[in-house]
C-alpha positions in Angstrom: 0.0 0.0 0.0 1.3 3.5 -0.8 0.4 6.4 1.4 1.7 9.9 0.6 4.3 8.4 -1.7 5.6 6.0 1.0 5.1 2.3 0.4 4.0 0.1 3.3 3.9 -3.7 3.2 2.5 -6.1 5.7 3.3 -9.8 5.9 0.3 -12.1 5.6 0.5 -12.8 9.3 0.5 -9.1 10.2 -2.4 -8.4 7.8 -4.4 -11.2 9.4 -3.7 -9.9 12.9 -4.7 -6.4 11.8 -7.9 -7.8 10.3 -8.7 -9.7 13.5 -8.1 -6.6 15.6 -10.4 -4.5 13.4 -13.1 -7.2 13.7 -12.8 -7.1 17.5 -13.0 -3.3 17.5 -16.3 -3.5 15.5 -17.9 -5.5 18.2 -19.5 -3.7 21.1 -21.3 -5.0 24.1 -23.7 -3.2 26.5 -24.2 -4.8 29.9 -27.4 -4.2 31.8 -28.5 -5.5 35.2 -29.3 -9.0 34.1 -28.8 -9.1 30.4 -26.3 -7.9 27.8 -26.5 -7.0 24.1 -23.7 -7.4 21.7 -23.5 -5.8 18.2 -21.3 -8.2 16.2 -19.1 -7.1 13.2 -21.3 -9.1 10.8 -24.3 -7.0 11.8 -25.9 -9.5 14.0 -27.2 -8.7 17.5 -26.9 -11.1 20.4 -29.0 -10.9 23.6 -27.4 -12.9 26.5 -27.6 -13.3 30.2 -25.0 -11.0 31.7 -21.9 -13.0 32.6 -23.1 -16.3 31.0 -20.8 -18.2 28.8 -23.0 -20.8 27.0 -25.1 -20.6 23.9 -28.0 -21.8 25.9 -28.0 -18.3 27.5 -28.2 -16.3 24.4 -30.4 -15.5 21.4 -28.8 -14.3 18.1 -30.8 -12.0 15.8 -29.7 -11.2 12.2 -29.7 -7.5 13.2 -30.8 -5.2 16.0 -33.7 -4.2 13.7 -34.9 -7.8 13.8 -35.1 -7.6 17.6 -36.9 -4.2 17.3 -39.5 -5.8 14.9 -40.1 -8.6 17.4 -40.7 -6.1 20.1 -43.1 -4.1 17.9 -45.1 -7.3 17.2 -45.6 -8.0 20.9 -48.8 -6.8 22.6 -48.8 -3.6 24.8 -48.4 -5.8 27.9 -46.5 -9.0 27.5 -44.7 -11.8 29.3 -42.5 -14.8 28.4 -45.5 -16.7 27.0 -46.2 -14.0 24.5 -42.5 -14.0 23.4 -42.7 -17.8 23.1 -45.6 -17.5 20.6 -42.9 -16.1 18.2 -41.0 -19.4 18.2 -38.5 -18.5 20.9 -38.3 -21.3 23.5 -37.0 -22.1 27.0 -35.4 -19.6 29.3 -34.5 -17.3 26.3 -38.1 -16.1 26.5 -37.6 -14.6 30.0 -34.2 -13.3 29.0 -35.7 -11.3 26.1 -38.5 -9.9 28.3 -35.8 -8.7 30.8 -33.7 -7.3 27.9 -36.6 -5.3 26.6 -37.2 -3.8 30.0 -33.5 -3.0 30.6 -32.4 -1.7 27.2 -33.1 2.0 26.7 -34.1 1.5 23.0 -37.3 -0.2 24.2 -39.7 2.0 26.0 -41.3 -0.5 28.5 -41.2 -1.2 32.2 -41.5 -4.2 34.4 -44.9 -4.5 36.0 -44.5 -7.9 37.7 -41.5 -10.1 38.6 -43.6 -13.3 39.2 -44.8 -13.9 36.6 -42.4 -11.6 34.7 -44.4 -9.0 32.8 -43.6 -5.7 31.1 -45.8 -3.0 29.6 -44.9 -0.7 26.8 -45.0 3.0 27.6 -47.2 5.3 25.7 -45.1 7.7 23.5 -45.2 11.1 25.0 -47.8 13.2 23.3 -46.6 16.5 21.7 -47.6 19.4 23.8 -50.7 21.3 22.7 -49.8 24.8 21.5 -51.0 27.5 23.8 -53.5 29.8 22.2 -54.7 33.2 23.4 -58.5 33.4 23.7 
């Protein structure tokens, strides 16, 4: 590669190491109270139990937008059973309910711990303009 008239060469090994480092840098993880969300370099999004290290404690989505579409399809108040109707099974259902409640991109709050339920918040209405009478 030539930059400003100066030629730079990398060995295959150095180029591979640089590529791996760039891939790692493109990955970002946000940790919440009980869950974590990881944006992978390939564009996928992984919801996992915070601190867990097995695939049984995670759900991979093609993208964050896929997770957002799942959330939008759920009813105004929902629980793990409602998430399960989308085809997600086992403890991943509860993990996703918790992730929706914890992640700031999803406007919902926990209404009950047992059974675990959340409710979507109403979007704030635009303020009415003040008119003089």
